[in-house]
Every structure is written in structure tokens, then in C-alpha cells.
N, C-alpha and C positions, 0 to 999 in steps of 0.2 A: 159732630157725632155725639150721640147720647153717652153720657158718662155715668149714668145711674149706678147699677151695681157692677158694671162691666169692667173688665181689666183687672178685677180683683179675684176672679175665679168664681166657681159655683158655690164655694163655702160662704161667700158674702150674702148669698140669697137665703141661707138656712139659719134660723135662730140658733145661737150657741147656748144650749140649755142642758143642764144636768138632769139626770133622771129624777132627782129629788125635787128640783124646781118644777119639773113637768107634773109630778104627782100632786103638787100643791096648786096647779093652775085651775082656775074656775072653769067648769065645763057647762055650756048652755046647749040643750038638746032641741033641735027642730026636726022637721020632716026628713030632711036629707043630710043635714050636717050637724056635727058636734063641734061647737066653736070654743076654743080656749082663748084666754086673754092674750097669749103670746103669739097668736096668728097660726098656731098649729091646729089643723082641723082634720076631722075624720069625715071623708066624703064618700057618698055612693059612687062606686067605681064606674058605673055606667053613665055618670054625668060628666065624665072627663073625655074630651076629644083630643086627637093628636095635634101636635104642633105642625101647622102647614109649612113651616120653614125648616123642618127636620132635614138636614143634609144627608143623613144616612139612609140609603135605600135598600140595603141588604141586612137582614137580621137572621143569623143562623139559627135554625130551629133547635138544634142540639143545645146551643147556648141558652136559649130561652127556657128550654125544658130543665136544664141544670139549675138555672136561677129560680125557676118555679119550685123545684124540690127544696132548694135552700130556704125559700120564703115559707113553704109549708113547715119546715123544721124549726126555723128561727125567727120568722116574721120579717117585716120590712125594717132594715136597719137605718135607712135614710129616707126621709119623706120626699115625695115628688114636689116639684115646684110648678105651680099653676097660676093662671090669672082668671078672674071671674068675668065671663062675657055676657051673662044674663042671670036672672034670678036663680035658675036651677041648671046652669051650664058653666063648665070650666074648660079652659084650654091649656093643654100641657105646655110648659116651657122647657123643663128638663126632667128626664127620667123615663124615656119611652120603653127601654128594655124592662125596667121594673114594672111599668104599667102592663105591658104585654104578659110578662111572667106572672104578675099578680092575678090577672084574669084567668090565665091557664091554671093557676093554683086554686082557683075557685073563690077568691076573696070577694066579698060583697061590698066592703068599704075599704078605704085606704087612707093613710095619713098624708096630708099635703100641707104645703106652705103657700098661702095665697098672697100674691104680690099685686099691688095696685100701681097704676100708671105705667104699665108695660106696653111699649109700642111694638109695631110689627118689626121694626129694625132691631129692637131689644130681643125679640123672640128669635130672630134669625141669628143674631150674634151669640146669644146664650146657648142655643142648640149646637152651634158650631164649636164654641168654647168647650162645652161639656164633652162632646165627642172627641175633640182633639186632646183634651186632658186625659181622657180614658183610652186614647189611641184606638177608637172604634171605627174611624173612617178609613176607607181605602184611598189611595192618592187621587183618583178621579172624583170621588165624592168630596174630598177636601178642596180640590180645585174648583168644583162647581159651587161649593159653599162660598169660597172667596169671590168667585165671579158674581154670585147673586148679591153679596154685600156691596161689591164694587159698582155694579150696573143698576141694580134696582134701588139701592139706597144712596148712590153717589158717594161711596166711601173710598178714599184713596188707598193704594197699596201700603203707604207708610202708616196710615191709621190702623189698617187691619193688622199689620205687623206689631204695632204698639199694643193693641188690645190683646193679642195672643202671645206677646212677649217672645217673638221670633224676629229674625232679620228680614228686612225688606226684600233682599235678594231671594230669600226662601219663598216668600209670597210670589214674587215674579216667576221664579223657576217652576213653582207648582202650577201657576196659571198657564204656563207654556204647554202643559200636558193636554190642555183642551185644543191645542192647535195640531195635535197628532192625529193621524188617520183613525177612524173609528175602530178598525181592527186592532191597532196598537193600544188604544184606550181600553178596549175590552180585556186585552191580555194583561194590562197593568191592573185593572180592577180586580180580576180574579186571582192575581198573584202568579201568573205564568211568567211574567218578567218583573224585575225589581225597578225601583226608581233610578238606580244606577244605569240599568239598561235603557230606560226611557230617556234619560238625559243624553245618552250617546245617540239614540235614534233621532231625537229632536234636532240634533246638529247636522243631520243629513239633508241633502239638497232637495229631494222631492218625495212625494208619497210612494212612488213605485219602489225607490231604493229603500225607503223606510220599512216598507212591508217585506221586502226581500230579506233585509237584515233581521226583522222580527222572526220570519220563518226559519232562518238560519239558527237563531238563538234557541228557538223552541225545539227544532228537529235535532239539533246537536247538543242540547243542554249546555250551551255556552254560559260561563260566568261573565261578570262584567269585564274583567281583565282580558279574557279571551275575545270578547266582543269588540273591545277597543282595538285589539290587534287586527282582527278581521277588517274592521272599518278602515284602519290605517292603510292596509294593503289594497283596499278596493279602489281601482282607478276612477270609479264614478263618484267617489266620495268627495264632497266639497272640501273636506279637511285635507285631502291629499294633493290639492292643486295649488296650494300656496306654501311659501317657505316658512320655516320655523320662526323666523324673525317677524314676519307678517302676523302669524298666529299669536305671537306674544304681544305685539302692539294692539291687536284686536282685543285680546283678553284684558289688557290694561285699560283700553278705551271703555270696554263693557263695565269694568269695575268703577271707572271714574264717573260715568253717567248713570250707573245703577240700572242699566237696561241691557237686554240681550243685543249683541252686535254680531252679525254674520258677514263672512267675506267669501267670495269665490272668484276664480280667475277665468276669464273668457278671452282667449287669445292673449293679447298683451295687456288687456284691461283688467282692473280689479273692480269688482262690484261689491260695495259695502252696504249692508242693509241694517237699519236701526229699527228695533221692534218696540212699539209703545202700546200700552193698554188703555191709556186715557189721555185726554187733551192736556191735562195739567203737566204730564211728563214732558210733552213737547215744549210747553211753555217754559218749564224749568231749564231745559236744555238751551232754548233760545236765549234766556236771560244769562246763562253761563257764557255762551259764545259772544254775547253782546257786551260783556264787561270789558 
């Protein structure tokens, strides 16, 4: 995994410069760009295209309008981060809200930091890091961002967790949201249910039951605790078909192997399901069991 400026946050991408230093920087003017010695540049705003790996798909218009007004009043307080992809073309790495708001505010040029040697993987990681640091992503956008890093760039859950400074289990639990029915994912995206609700629904046996519980939550405005009680009483719930001891063992097993483990009872048999997102996780479990 690329270690360039990643893992240190977005601040590592932006030169740490005082206003006095900035005023002394030599400025070279060309047709489209004002270039300063410290890599800060004033770029024609129409030469910047969006980051194709931007995980955020929803931008609230009111949010953008408020930011645009702030930019009109006070200007851009933090430059965008871009990479140059051709002589007169730049691609955004971080700062899409600011770019959209600046266009709405009528800016013709905008201050940027141009980074060299940025790969597609870097663009995906940095866009994800920026949004997570600013809490701009809904849970499904975050899960899709993790999935893209994992499958498109072959990055493990452990590496994603390390880059974002979160636990591996948090990454695994977030990825589980993508296994939920589309109806549940949509409800989670727009905030009709919380991640607490989603975790309970994810533990249910099949899609039909999951959607029934979702409808119950929304129609009756159930909080997470109330939802847990409803699920516990539901005879169709897989959680209600095993003893508390078995549930505890399964929970401990899940923590031990760092993967979701499910159990359900069918007659006198117990069916235990291990969930993996990549081959490396299966290999790790095999090695543990072979010791």
C-alpha cells in the first residue's frame, strides 16, 4: 500500500505556511496559473475536474450555498489539493465541497496545492480520509469507499483500518452494511435508521425478516433499544433460537478470529457461518487452526 502522504491526514498534503511567508513567495504568471515557489498556485477554476474516486455521492445544496456565501465573505481559507493530469488540466484530490461552493460563489480562479506522483489508489484513499475526518460520508458511502479500496486496489481490511486510525472490526462491521437489502441500505443512507439499527438488522436470518424489522422501526419510530427487544421476542429471529451460552461462545469466537460469525439452530443441529471479505482472512484462520 502506498505510504506517501497517507495515514498522516489531509494536513500533510498542504504546506504549512504563515501569511508572512506567503506574501514573500515569488509569483510567476502564465496564461492559466500563478505559480509560487512553495507549490501554492492560483488556478483557473474551470481547469479542475472532480476526483473520480470521490466516495461521497450526496452533497446537500443548502450546505453548498452556505459555504458559497462564506467564501464570498471571507474567501477560501484552505486550498484545494489537486494533481496535474495534462498541461492545462487538473484533477481534484481533496476539497470537492469547496470547489462546488467556489463555482457557485462565482470565483474565476482558486488556490490549490499541486501534488506530484499521486496514484489512483492515493486519490481514492485521500478522498475517503478527507470525508471521514470531516464526517461527511453516510454509512453506506463509507462502506462503498472501503469496498473500493479493498477490491479495486487489493487493500486488506487491516491496512484500511491502519490508514484511517480505526479498528479492524469497525472496517469489517461497516462492510457488512453492503450485505443488507437495498431497502435497508437506502434507509441507512438517508438517516431513517441509525448504524445501531443496521447492526441489529444485519444479524437477522434473511432478507424478508430484515425488511419487516426495518418497516417496524420506521413505522413505530423505534430506537435501538426498542428494536433489540422486538428482535429478541421475534420467533423468526436467528438470535432467538440459540441459548445465551451459545451466543456468548459465538461472540467470543467472532472476536478471536476478527470476523463476523453467525449461528442458527435447525432442529437439533447448529449451523455456524463464518463471513470473510477476502482470501487472506481465510488463510489467516487456516494458519491459526493449523498451529
